[in-house]
N, C-alpha and C positions, 0 to 999 in steps of 0.2 A: 422295867427290866434292866436297863443300863445301870440305873442307880443301885438297884439291889445287888447286881454283880460286883460293882466297885466296893460297896460296903462289905460284902462277904469276903472279898479279897483282903480288905484291910483287917478284918477280924482274924483271918488266918495268919496274917503277918505277925500279930501278937502285940500286946500293949507295951512290952519292953522295947520293941523296935520303934513304936510311936514316941516313947519317952526319949530315946536317944537320937532321934532325927533332929537335924539342925538346919532347917531351911525356912525361908521367908514365908510369911502369910500373905494373903491377898487383901488389898486395901478395900475396906467396906464401902467407902464413898464411891469408888469406881464401880463396884459391883452393883450399887444402888443405881448408878447411871445406866448400867447395862439393863437392869430390871425395868427402868422407865421405858427404854426402847422396846423391851419384850412386851410390855403392856400395850404399846402402840401397835405392835405387830398382831396382837390378838384382836384388834379392832377391825382388821381387814374385812372379814365376812360381813360385819355390821355396816361398814361404810359402803361396801358393794351393794348390799341389800337396800340401803337408804337411797343410793343413786338409781338403782333399778326401779324402786317404787316411784321416784320422782318422774322418771321417763315414762313409766306405765301410766301414771296419772295424766301426763301431758298427752299421751297417745289416746287415752279414753276421752279426755276433754275435746280433743280435735275431732275424734270420730263422732261424738255427740253433736258438736257444732256443725259438722258436715251434714248429718242427718236432718237437723233442724233447718238448715239453710235450703236443703233439697225440698223439704216439706213446704217451706215458705214459698219457694219458687213455683211449686206445683199448685199452690193455693191461690195465687194471684193471677188475674187476667191481664194485668198490665205487662206488656212485653219488656219494657225497660226495667221495671222492678224485678221481674222474673230473671232477667239477664244478670242483674246485680247479685241476686241470691244464688244463682247458679255459679257465678264466679267465686262467691264467698265459699260455697260448698266445695268447689274444686281446690281452693287454697287450703281449706281445713283438711281435706282428704290428703293433700300432699304433705301437710304437717304431720298427720297421723302416720303416713308411710315413713317419713324421716325418723319419727320417734321409734317406730318399730325396728328400723334398721339400727338405730343407736342401741336399742335394748339388746338386740341379737349380738352386736359387736361387744357390748359391755360384758354380757354373760360369757362369751367365748374368751375374751381377753382376761377376764377376772379369775378364771379357773385356777391358773397358776398362783395368783396372789392369794386366793382363798385357801389353797392347799398349803403353801409354804410359809405364809405369815404365822399362823398359829403353830405350825410344826417347828419353826425356828424359835419361837417364843418358848416352846416346850423344852427345847435343848438348853436354852439359857436358864430356865427355871430349875431344871434338874441339877445343873452345876451349882447354882446358888444353894439349892437344898443340900447337896453334898457338902459344900463348904460349911454350912451350918451344923451338919451332923459331925463334922470333924473338928468342931469348936466347942464341944461340950465339956472339956476338961477345965479345971480351975486354973491351971498354969500354962497350958499349951493350947494353941488354936491355929486355925487356917483362915480365919476371917476376922478382921478388926482393924486396929491402928497399931502404931509402933509401941504402944504401952498397954493397951487393954484389948481384950477380946470383944467381939460383938455382943450386945445385950439382947439381940433379937433371937427368936426361936422359930419363926416361920418365914417362909419366902414372901408372904404377903406383907410382913413388917419391913422387909427390904424393898418393897415396892414392886415385886414380881407378881405375875398372875399366880393364883393359887394352883397347887398341884392338880386339883380337880375343880373345875368351874361349873357350878350348877345353874347359874343365871347368865344368860347371854348378854354381853355388854351392848349398849346402844350408843351409836356414834354416827355422825355425818361426815366427819373429817378427822385427820390426825392433829395432834397438838403442834402448832407452828413453832413453838419454842423448842421442840424436840426433833421434829422432822421438817427440815427446810428444803428449799430447792437445791441446795448445795450438798446436803448430806445429813447424817444423824448428828445432832448437836451434842457436844460433850464426849464423843467417842474418840478420845485420843489420850496419849500419855501413859506414864508408868502406872502399873496396877498392883505393884507389890510394896510391902513395907519392910524395912530392913534396919532394925536396931533393937537393942534390948535382948530379952531372953525368950519369953513365952511365945512370941510370934515367929520364932525361928525354928519351930518344930512341926512344920507342915509337910506332909508327904508329897504334895503336888509339885513342889519344886525340888524335891530330892531326886537323886539319880543313882543308878547302880543296880546290880542284880537283886539286892535285898529290898528294894523299894517297889512302889506301885507300878512303875513303868517296866521293871524287869529287864532293863537293858543298860549296858555299861556305856560310858562316854557321854559327852554332852548331847542332849537330844531336844529338838524343838517339837512341841506338842500344841495343837490347837484344839480348844474346847469351846463349848457354848456356841455351837454352829459356826465355829471359826472366828467368833468375835473376840475371843480371849486367847492370846498366844503365850505359852510358857516356854522358857529356855531353862532346862534343868542343869545343875552342876553338882559335883561332889563337894566342892568347897563353898561354905556359906559366905555370902556377900557377892558372889558372882552370878547367881541365878537371877532371872528376871521374869516379870510378867507385864504384859501391856495389852491395851485395848486396840482393836483395829482402828486405824486412822481414817475414819469416815466422816469427819466433821466438815470436810470440804472436798471439792473435786467433781461433784456432780454438775451437770449442765442440763437445764430444762427439766429438772426433777429426776434425772437418771444418770448413772455412771456408764460411760460408753468409751471403751468396752468395759463390761462388768466382769473382771477377771477373778474375783473372789466370791465366796458364798455370801458374805455380808453385803457386798456391792450388788449382787443379784437380788438379795432380799430387799434392798432399798428400791 
């Protein structure tokens, strides 16, 4: 719905406005990095399910061991042997109780992760899809390099999750080269390209009442679940785009305090 609204608004603005716009495009390499992070966020439900299954198997194995030990204790007439089996049964039962508590804690703690991980990935993917749709012209584009537009036509080619995912991903953990204990790897730096001609015709960094933002004066806008920050300007060359600086700063796998939406997502 968000993407449709934006595209319809662009169509109403008219092709002549698109042709005369003179603002920078977004760096394809940076958007690809953002897409990699989006893919990691879509794995959250699968990772939680994997960990839950591991705990469940541990609980079931401990329960079975406890039952077998109890049966063995009852089957022997030797007091010492029976005592050993009873102690084993008690330890196994305690292990099963611990696993059950871990399972409950995981399912409670993971609800927020399972909800917001894919949701955040969806916001990122929608913006990537929008940039692709605004780069269909032969000489004007919103995504590419300083000299050429992107050759990709789908978000999957950029490395983002598909707009519709019909097969649930399987994963037991995130990619340690992308999600580290200190932050999201690669999420830092300038995200716009600024030279030449074709890539200076993107509405996203244009400003004023006749453009997509519909507001005069410099304006800061955060997109893609706040992972991408744009500063629009009327004069070409002064507008900027940058990724959220989340490559470092987390301690023990978390930002504390998490003062931004990307930090909360991490």
